[in-house]
N, C-alpha and C positions, 0 to 999 in steps of 0.2 A: 550596500555598496562596499567595494574594497577599501581597506583602510589606507591612510596616507603613505605607509611604508611599502605598499604593494604597487607593482607596476603591471598593468594589464595591456596586452597588445593583441589585437584581433589579427590573426594570421590569414584566415580564410573564411569566407562566407559563401556557402554554396547550397544548391538544392539537389538532393539525390532521389532518383526515381528508379523503378524497376526497369530492366532492359526494354528498350522500345519495342512495342508490339508483342511483348511476352504475356500481357494480361489484357483481355478484352474489357471494354466498358462494362461495368457490373454495378447492379443495384442490390444492396442488402437491406432487408427489412429489419426493423428494430423490434424486439420482443418486450413482453411485460417485465422481463428481468433487466433490460437495458434502459428503458424509459425513466425509471425513478432516479437515475444518476445525473440527469440534466442539471440540477441545481448545484452539483458538487464541483469543487475546485479541481484543477488538474492533479493527477497523480504525479509525484515528483520523486525521482530516485537518483542516487549518486553511487557510482562504482569506482572506487579508487584502486589503482594498480601501481606496483613498482615499475619504474621505467628509467634505468640509469644511462640514458643516452641524451645527446644534445638535440636541440630543436631541429637542426639540419637533418639529422637521421630520421626524426619523426616525419618531417615534411616530405622527404625524398623517398623513404622506404615504407614507413608504417601507414601514413595517411592514404596512399593509393590503395593498399590492401584493405584498410578499414572501410573506405568508400565503396570499393568494388563489392566487398562482401555484404555491405548494407544493401546495395542495389539488388544483388542476387537474392538476398533474404526477403526483400520487399516484394519480389515476384510471387512469393508464396504467402506473405502476410500483407497483401496489398491494401486492406482496409486502413492500415496505419498511415498510408500515404494519401488516403482519400479525403473526402469532405463530408461533414454532417450537414445534411440539407434539412432545414427546420422551417417548414411553412406554417402559416397561421391556421387556426381552427377553421374548418373541421378536417383539414388535411393531416396526413400522418408524416412524421419525419422518417428519414432513411439515410443510409450511407451510400454515397455515389462515388465510384471510382471511374476515372477517365484516363485513357492512355496519356502518359506524361505527368500525371499527378506526382507530387514529390514531397519530400520531407526536408525542412531546412536544417542544415548542418553548419554550425559555427565552430571554428577552431581558434582557440585563444592561448596565448602564452602568459603565464602568471609567475612573476618573479618576486622574490622577497618573502615568500610564504614558507612556513615550516610544515612540511607534509606530515611529520610525526604528530604535530599538534593538531592538524586538521583531522587526522584519523584516530585520535586518542579516544579513550573511553571516558576519561574524567570530564567534569562539566566544563563546557566552553560556551561563549556567547552564541546564542542560537542563530544569529545573523551571519556568523562566520562562514557558513557554507553556502549562503545565498548567491554569491557571485558565480557559482559553478552550475546553477540550475538554468536550463534554457527557458525562454519565454515562448509560449505558443504565438504564432502570428495572430494579428487581430482578426476578429470575426468581421464579416461584412454583411451589408443588407442590400439585396438586389432591388431593382426598381419595382418589382411586383410584390415586395414585402416578404421575401424569403430570407431568413437568416442562414448564412453559410459559415460553418465553423471548421477550422483545421483540427486535426486529430493528434498529431505528434510532432515534436521538435527534439533535436539532438544538439548538445554542446560538448565539445571535447576540449578539456583544459590540460595543457602540458606544463609541467613543472620541470624546467630544464635540469637534465642529469639526475632527476629524482623520481618523478612519477607522472601518471596520467589519470585524469578523472573523466569518466563517461557520464555525462549528465543527461537525464531523460525526463521528458514531460509528455503526458498523454491524457486524452479525455477519457474518463472512466466509462462514458456511454458506449464507447467502441470495444472496450476490453477490460475484463477484471484482472486481478493480480495473476491468476493462473495462466490466462491467455497471454498477458504481456510478458511474463517470465518465460513462456514457451518461445516467444519471439526472441527474447534476449539470449536464451540458451542456443537457439538456432543461429543467430547472428554471430555470437562468439565462436561457435564451432566452425562456421563457414570461414570466418576470419583466420582462425588458428590453422585451418587446413589450406590456407592460401587460395580460397575461392572455390573449393569443392562443395557444392550444394546438392549433390546427387542423393544424399541421404534423405532430403526433404521430399523426394519423390516416393518414398516408402509410405504406405498407408498409415503405419503406426507412428509416423513422425510428422506428416504434413497436417496443417490445420484443417479442421472440419467446419464447414460453413452452413450446413443445411439447417435452416431455421424451422422447417416443417417438423423436424424430429422433436422439437420442443413443444409444439402445439400451443393451445390456448385453453387451459383448464378453467372451466367455470367463468368464462368471460373476463379473465384477468387482463387481457390486452385492452379492453374497453375502459376498465378502471384506471389502468396505467396511462392511457391516452388522456384521460381527464386531467391527470396530474401534469402531463406534458403541456396541455393546452393552457392550463393555469400559468405554468412557467413561461411559455412563449408569449403570453399576452402582456407580460411586463418585460419584454425583450430589451428595452433601453437600459433598465437597471441591470439585467443579466449581462448585457454586452460590456458594461463598465466593469463588471466583476465585483466580488465582495472586497471591501476595504478593511484592512486589519490594522489596528493601532499597535504597531510593534515597537515604537520608541518609548512608550510610557511605562512599559513593564520590563524589568530586568530579568529576562528569560535566559535560561541556559539549557544546553542539550548534553545528555550523558548516556552512556551505554553501560549496562550491568550484565555481567556474565555469570551464569549458573553452571558450575562444572558438572560433569557426569556423576561424580561422587556425591555432590550435594543433592542432585536431583534423585539419585537412588535412595539416599537417606530420607528425603522428603516423601517419596512415594511409599516407602515402607512405613514411615510414621503415620502418614495420612490414611493409608489403607487400614492400619490397625485402629486408628481413632474413629474412622467411619464405621467399622464393624462394631466397635464397642458402644458407640453412641446412636446406632441406627435402630429405629423402631420398625423399619421396613424389612420384609423378608428378602427383598430384591437386593442383590449385591451390586455395588457400583465399581466400575473399573477406573482406577487412578492412574492416568497416563502422564507422560512428561508434559503434555499440553495442560492438563488439569492442574498439576502442582505448580507449574510456572504461572499460569493465570491466577491461581488462588493467592499465592503469596504476593504477587505484584499488585493485584487488585486491593488487597487489604492494606498494603503499604501506601498505595496511592490514596486511598480513603483517609488514612491516618495523617498523611502529609497535608491533604486538603483541609481536614479538620483542624490541624495545627495552625494552618494559615488563617482560618476563620476565627479561631480563638484569639490569635494575635491581633487581627484587624478589628475585632469587635470588643477587645478587652475582656474576653471571656463570656460575652453575652451572645450565646448561640441560639438563634431562634428555632433551629431544627429540633424536633422532639425525637425520642427514641424509636417512634413508629414510622419515621420517615423512610421511604424506600430508596435504596441505592441500586443502580443497574450496571450490569456488564453486558456488552454486546460483542459477539464475534461472528465473522462471516463463515458460512459453511459452504464449501464447494460441492455442488449437487451433481457434478458429473459422475456417472456410473452409480448413482444412488437410486433407491426404489422410487419409481414415479418419473425418473428422468432417463430416457433411453439415449443418452448422449455419451460419446467417447471422451476420454480425458483430453483429447486434442481439440475439442469444440472451442471455437474462437468467438468470443463475445462475453456476455455476462451470464454466469450461471451460479449465483449465490443466493443463499437464504439466510436470514438473520437468526442467530441463536441468542436469545435474550434471557438473562437471569436477573431476578430481583430478590433482594433480601432486606430486612429491616436493619436500620442503623445500629440498633442495640445488639443484634445478633452478630453483625460484622465487626463491631468495635469491641466486642466482649472477648473473654479469654480464649474462647473456641472459635474465633472469627474465621481462621483459615480452614477449620473443619467445616463450618457452615458454607463457606464459599466453595470448598472442594466438592462437597456432596452435591451442591446445586449445579455446579459446572459439569460434573461427571454425569449427572442425570440428564442434563440438557444435551450433552454430546451423544449419549445413547439414544435419547428420544429423536434426535435429528437423523439418526441412521435410517429410520423408516418414515420419519415425519417431516423431512425437509420440504417436500412439495407443499404440504399443508401450510407451513410457515411462509413459504414464498408466495403462495396465493393470497395471503393477507395484504401484501403490498405495503406502501408507505404508511398506511393507517396503523399498522402494527407497531410503529415506532413513536407515534405521537405522545403517548403517555410518558415514555422514557425521556423524550426531549423536553417535555414540559417540566419534568421534575428538576432539571438542572443538576442532577446527581448521577452522571453516567460516565463510564470509561469504555472506550472502544479498543478492541484488539485489531491491529493492522498487521498484514504479513502472515507468513506461515513457514515453519521449518521444512514443509514439503516443497517449497519453491527451490531449494538447493541453490541458493544464490551464490555460494562460494565455489560452486563448480563452474562458474562462467569464466572461462579462460580464453582470452582473445589471442593468445600466443605469448603473453607476458607473464604467465603464471596465475595463480589464484588471486582473487582480490585481496587488497590490504584491509579494506573496510567497505561496508555497505551502509548507506544512510537513506532513510525515507524522509524527505523534507515536508511532505504533506501532513505530518503529525504536529506541525508547529503550533496548532491552536491550543495545545496543552491538554486535550481531552482524550488522547490516544496513546497507546503503547505499540511500538512495532516489535514483532517477535519473529526471529529467524534462528536457524541452526547456528551453533557456535563455529567460528572459524578454526579454533584450535583443536577440537576433539569431537569425535562422534558421540552423540548423546548429550552434549551440552547445549545451552541456549544463550542467545544474546537478546537482551531487551533494551530498547532505546526509548527515550521519552524527553519531552520538553516541558519544563516547569519554571516558575519563578525561582530566583536564587534561594529564597527562604524555604519554599516547598521542596526544592531539590535537596537541600541540607537535611530537612526532616525525613524525606524519602530514604536517603542514604543511611541515615541513622536507624530508621525503622527496619530497613532490610537487613542491615548488619546484626541488629538485635534479634530479629526473627531467625536468621540462619544460625546464630549461636545456640539456639534452643534445640537444634537437631544433631 
């Protein structure tokens, strides 16, 4: 909740739908790549912009354009205004769009806040940004036992004469990050052009919905349905949603920027180290993604180990053969085995999972071990993504049981800083769904091409250790 020095005033609460009659009632099937996301919490993202105008200007001039452009964009991205229809076994869930379906849009005025502080990179209380995140409307249960879930909500927060925050929440079952950012780029473009959405009529720009193009390799849909039926059978717990104890831990959020020069040095160093220490004849490609994930993973592990040492007075039960895991999502669009265009709307992700022993990662050549493993997995996924996707949720069980895993969220390919609603490039992008502390969000740098921004949420002690570990690691290159 907002602190006592803040004043929050709800200016408008509305529902935005596609133009009446522009989209027929439509049913979209869910695939084996959609179904595993039912247990997941909503994806939450914040887009901060500079807006040096009074509230009256926003309400009279900006809000009508923002609302109209959202309506026009939903005409093409109608599943985001639709509902998830979740029947009990043995029936299958699906997305249902009916004419008039809408997205809730709340507009709030927030006074007393320092936007520079809200958008800073240095550690801040992780709850500081929560007031700007929209809540999805509550799910409902029909009389015949069918759970109906909303898909998206929007909250626009105006900081008078200073800035605007576009807060988004959406259900991952309907869209992965690539699909959702396709929507956000489209909406911002329509808004900036004052309502011109004709570019979305082009085949290369409009979303692609044909589920038949994905198919059902080796009965994957049936296995994914079993997971869904298990989930829906405990719908009362799911309807309440997961509860997080956020007050008992002093968590902070911070963003770390790797410059292009730092990344170039890291790539050169890691490439040399991998060649010198490799027993394989196969050469690995050390990319910006590989070096960023490598150094961040190692620093995250060290900060967690530091926290364990402090909390147990040095008595660490983990032995050196304990496996630590890194997982990142691979976009399968246009990859071998997936005849889907980059505009495919839905989920099209396969998990890239790396594991290595604690002794190898905590050793002097930990970054080299991590880099080689990540680079090999990236190359493997170029042709093996379908095989990984076919394994379904069972592929992740060992990793989750271990309790030692870090997930990479986001991607520099999303080009989030290109999303201009007509107010210029974003001041800052934040992903609030990483608040559990087990994830890193990774996007391109706002300030320069070739740089990277990495955000994370940790306890205060862990964040201090992470910051120290990263600074020490970067000094070595």
